[in-house]
N, C-alpha and C positions, 0 to 999 in steps of 0.2 A: 815274124810273129804278127798276129792280129791284135791291135791295141783297142779294138772295139769291146766295150763292156755293155752287156744287156741285162735287164731286170725283167722278171716275169712273176707276177703275184698269183700264188695258188691258194691263197686264203687271206683272211683279214683285209679284204678289199671291199669296202662299204659294208663291212660287218666286223665284229670285234673278236672273233675266235678263228682258230685254224691258221695261225700265222705261219706262212711258208713263203719265202721269196727266193726264187731261183736266180742266181748270179752266174752269167756265162762270160768267160774271158779266156781268150787264146785257146779256144776249142775245149776248154774244161768247164765243168759245172760244179757249183757250190751252192749249198742250201743254207740260207740265213733263217734260223728258227725252224722248228718242225712240230707245229702245234696241232692239237686235236680240235675239230669243230665241236662246239657245245651248244645246247639249246634245244629247240623243238626238233621233232623227228626228221623233218625234211632237211634240216641243216646237218644233223648228226649222220644222216645217210651218206653225206659227202665223204665221210671217213672211209667208206668202202670203195670209193672210186679211185682206182690205181692209175696214176698219171704216168704215161711212158716217159715224159720229160724228166721225171724225178729218178730215172734209172741212170746207172753209171756215174754217180756223183763222186767227185774227188774228196769232198769234205763237207761236214755239216758244222755250222757255228751257231751257238745258242746265245741269246741275250740274257735269258733268265729261265727259272725253273717252272714257272706257272704252266699248268697243263695245256693251256691254249697256245703255248709257245714250245713245249717240249713233249707233249703227250702222244704225238704220232711216232716218236722214235722207235718204240717196240714194234710198231707195224712195219716200219722201214726194215727193221731187223728180220722180221718174218718174210719180207719180200726179197731178202738177199743182200741188204746193204752191209758191207764189212769194213768200210772206211772209218776214219777218225771222226770223233765228235769233240769239238773244242768248246770249252766253257771256263768260267772262273771257278776257283776252288769252292766258294760258297754255293754256286749253282750245282756243281757236281754233288756236293754233300746233300743238298735238298733233293736232287733228282734220284739219288739212291733210295729215298723213301717214297717219293711222289710217283715214280714210274712203276714201282712194285705195287703201290696202292692202286694206281690206275688200272693195272692189269688185273688185280684182285677184283676190282669193281666190275670190269668187263666180264670176268668169269662168273662172278656172283649174279650179275644181271641176267646172264644167259641161263644160269641154273634156275633162277626165280621165274624167268619167262617160260622155261620148259615145264616147271612145276605147275604154274598157273595156266599154261597153255594159251597165253595171250599174244605170242609172237606169230607173225605171218610166215616165218620160216620154221620148218620142222626137221631136225631140232634147231633151236636158236644157238648160234655160235658166238663166242667172244671175238672181238676185233683182233685181239692178241692175247697172249698168255704171260704168266709170270716168268716162264723160261725165256720168252722173247725179251722181256724187260731186263732180266739178268744178263743176257747176252750183250745187249747194246750198251749196258753200263760198263762192260769190260773194254769198250772202244773209246771211252772218254779220255781226253787229255786236258789237264788243267793248265790254264795260262794266267799268270799274275796280272793284276791291273797295271796299266801303263806300259807294259812290255810289248814291243812289236814282234809279231810272229809271222814268219814267211809261209805263205801257202804255195807259191810258185814264183819263178823269176818275175820281178816287177809287180808282184801282188802280195801285200802283207796286211795284217789287221792288228788292232789293239783294243783293249777294253778300258773304258772310263767308268766311273761310278755313276749309276742311274738313280740311286736312292728310292727305288720302287719296292723291292723286297731284298732280303739278304742275297748277295751275290749278283744282283741285277746290274746290267752293264749297258752303257751306250757303246755301240760298235762303230769303230772307224776303220775304213778300208782304204789303203793307199794303193793306187794303180797307175801304171804308165799309160798315157793317152797320146794321140798325135801332137797335142799341145804341151806335153810334158807330164810330170807327176801330178795327179789329182787326188782329192780325198772325197770319199762317199761316206756319209754318216747315217747310221740307223739309230733312232732314239730308243728302239725297243719300247718298253713301257717306261715312261719317264716319271719319276717321283715329283712331289710338289713342295719339298722342303718343309713340310709340316708334320713329318713323322716324329713321334716322341722318342724313337729308338735309333733309327738309321741316320747315318751321315747324309748330308744334302747331295743332290746331283752335282757332278763336276761341270764346270762351264766348258764349252767348246769354243776355241779361239777362232777357228776358220773351217769352212767346208765348202767344197765346190758343188756337191750334190747332197741332198738330204732326203731320207725317208722318215717321215714324222707321224707318230701315232696321233689319233684324234678322238680317243674314247670320250673325253669330256670337251670336245672342241666347240660345242655349241652352248656352253654354259660356264658360269663362274660358281664354284662351290662356296657355300656359306663359310663365314669365318667366325661364327659365334663360339662361345665357350663350350667345348665338348664335354668337359667335366660336369658342368651345370645341367646340360641336356640329358646326359646319361643318368645323372643322379635323380632328376625329376621323373624319368620314365621308370627306372627301377623302383623308386619309392611308390609310384602310382600303382604298378602291377602287384608288387609284394604287399602293399598296404591293403589290398582287397583280397589277399590270400591266393593269388594266382601264380602261374609259372611264366617267366619271361624266357622265350626261346630266341636265341640270337644265331641265325645262320651266318656262318663266317668262313671265309677261305682259311684253310688250315695253316697256310704260310703267309705271314705278313699281317693280315687283318686280326687274326686270333691273338698274336703277340701284342699288338697295339691295345686290343681290348683288355687283355689280362693286366697290362700295365695300368690302364685307366681304372679298372675295377679295384686293383690293389691300392692305388692312390686314394680312391674314394673311401675304401674301407679304413685305410690308415688315418684319414682325416675325419672319419665319422660322418661322411656325407650320404652313405646309403645304409639301409638296415643290415644287420649281421645275419645273412641267410646263406645257405649252401650255394656255392658256385661250382657247377659240374662242367668239366671239359670232356665231352663225349666224342672224342676223335683221337684214336691212337696216333694217327699221323701228325695231328697238331701237337700232341705231347712230344713226339720225337723231334718235330721241327723246332719246338721251343728249346729243347736241349741243344740243337745245332746253333740257334741264335746265341745261346749263352757261350758256346764254344768260340764264336768268331768275334771277339772283342774289337778287333781291328776295324770292323765295319760299323761299330756302334758309336753313337755320339759320346764325346769325351766325358760329359757330365753324368753318364750312367754306367761308365766302366767301373773297375775296381770293386766288383761285387754288388753294386747298386742294382743292376739289372737282375742279378741272381736273386736278390731279395724280393723283387716284384714278380718274377716269373718262376715261382716254385710251387710245389704241391701244398705248401702251407696256406696259400691263398685260395687254391681251387682243389677240387677232388677229381682224380682221374678215373674215367670209366674205360676199362680196357676191353673186356670181352662183350660179345653181343648179348649174352644173357643178362648181364648187368645193365646194358643199355635198355633192353625191353622192360626190365623191372623199373627202371627210372621213368620210362614212358608212362607206366601205370601209377606212379607215385602222385599223390595229391598234395604233398607238402609245398609251401611257398618256396620257390627256388629260382635260380638262373641256370639255364642250360645253353652252353656254347657248343655248337656242333656244325659239321660240314654236310653238304656242300653249300657254298655261299650263294649260288644262284638256284638252289633247290633242284639241281640236275641229277641228284642221286644221293646216296649215303644215308647215314643214320638220322639226319635231321628230318627226313620225310616221315619217319615213324613217330617222332616227337610231334610233328605238325598234325599228323593224323589223329593223335590222341588229344591234343590241346586246342586245335582250331575251333572245335565246337564249344569250348569253354569260354564264356563271356568274361570270366575273371582274369583269364590269361592274356598274354600279349606276345607279339612277334616284332622284333626289332631288326630292321634291315640296316646294314652298315656299309654296303657296297653296291656297285653297279649291278643292275639286273637286266640281262640281255633281252632283246625282243623275242617273244614266244616262250619265255621261261615262266615257270610257276611263280617265281619271285616277283616278276613284273605284274602278273595277274593279281597277286595279293596286294601289291603296292597300288595298283590301279583301282582297287575297291571291289573286286569280284567277290561275290558272296557264296559261291560254290566252286570248288576246284576238284580235279581228279588226282588222287594219289594211289598208285598201284592199282589202277583201274577201278577204284572205288570213289564214289562221290562223297566229298567231305564238305559240310557246311562251315562257313566262316563266321563265328560269333566273337572270336578273340579280337582284341584291338590291335591294329597294325600301325607300327611306328617306323619312321625312317630318319636316319641321320646321314647326311652327305659328307660331313667333314672328314670322315675316316677313310675316304677313298685314297688309295695309294697312287692314283694317277694325277698328273698335272692337269689343271683345267685350262680353259682358253686363255685366261690372263697369264697363268704360269708359262704356257707355251710361247706366248708372245714375248714375254720378258726373257725367257731362256734363249730363244732364237734371236731376238733383237739385240742381245748382248754380244753376239758374235762380231768380231772386228772385220771379218770377211764373211758376208752372208752367202748362202748357196745361190748359184745361178739358176738352179732348177730344183724344186721340192716336190716329192711325191707324198701325198697324204693317204695314209692307210689306217687300219685298226680303229674303225669307228663306224657307227651306223651312218647311212647316207647323209642325213641332215647334219650330223656332227662334223663329218668330213667336209661337206660343202661350206658350212659356216666357218670352219677354221681356214679353209682356202680363201674365202672372202676376206677374212681378217688379215691373213698374211699379205694378200694382194693390196688391200687398201691401207693398212697400217704400216707395213714394212716394205711395200713396193716389190714384192717377190713374185716370181713366176711359179705357179703351182699347177699340179696335175692331180686329180682325184684318181687313185689307183683303181684300175679295172681288172677283175679276175681273168687270168690266162693271157691277157694282152702282153705283147713283147714291147719293151721300151729300150731304145738305144741311147746311151748317155753320150751326147756330143757337145 
């Protein structure tokens, strides 16, 4: 057999979406993560590029359920992939709702484009359908944390906790090399140990090779009191009779926000106003969080989380008619809605209604990718296009960085630096170019590590 292991990055190379890493070993191919490209049109167009190298895969292994790591799976199904998809139980439970929702959005966007006739294709087609999503979900195999699972002779993997979202994992791959057994570690998206809900990331004792994310590799997130900041923003917007719109990822960020809002209400720190959760997927994801007590911090188990993440705290908006009525409402309120980077979803309708209102506000609580409407708003643009219509920005724009579910540069240095045996070679991926290059510099100078900034499509041989 050939002991040569090769890596090839088909996404998340000097960008933060579309995570796909092809691993080739002993003539067989395995895909680590299967993510969708998100952001501006020129990036999203890459989802339509079918790579011959991704055919004839033996298996797909997921680090977590976020769409930029799992959202291409239904497309793989439509292209004929019939093999296994390995994940943790939590990731599978979340993918059951996230992939169906992603397919629905693909179909809905195509219908809307055909209705408004703004697509360059006639008719506009979805990248994949709900049937494709349902089919790939039948190919999932759940693997418990810490249990080694054999992919082939001399090739196995296991999941460690990543603390990023429910079910998220650091992936370790054990393989035979000419020099003996070696370990390759993928951080996936690594948490920062500041979640109010999830357990902290597991430490890694040793690794010969590392693929490390760098989303926040060029900065250190603020460590100020998040409760005080949210309280001040809510009080300011509600105090002048406005609506506070919070674009949030349905999985992870929304649950942290609901916990914070609940605590603030309980302690009398924010006005008693309606809080609307306008995201059916976020509502279902919250139920899944309550189901997996084994992944939650010990001090919020035994019903404590249940008390903070129930409809008693917030009002659920289920159907689209209710959502449109909510958009037209002028009552002071808080609306939490998806998508977090304004790449689609109901939040765009809320923004179209409230951005021209100087009493209202928009609170960003997560990363905004290059070319997204979220980054435009954070950067101070006074006009943006939503559904091909120009919308003036009079609402106040707020941003809080502490709620990121990603490790920052300091967190990554500490996590990697704590290894008793550090990797001999590290590939840096999942970050904009400056973030990846900055993290590489820090690893080289602070930890004396050899680093490579991953390039898309380039083949790397682990030696």
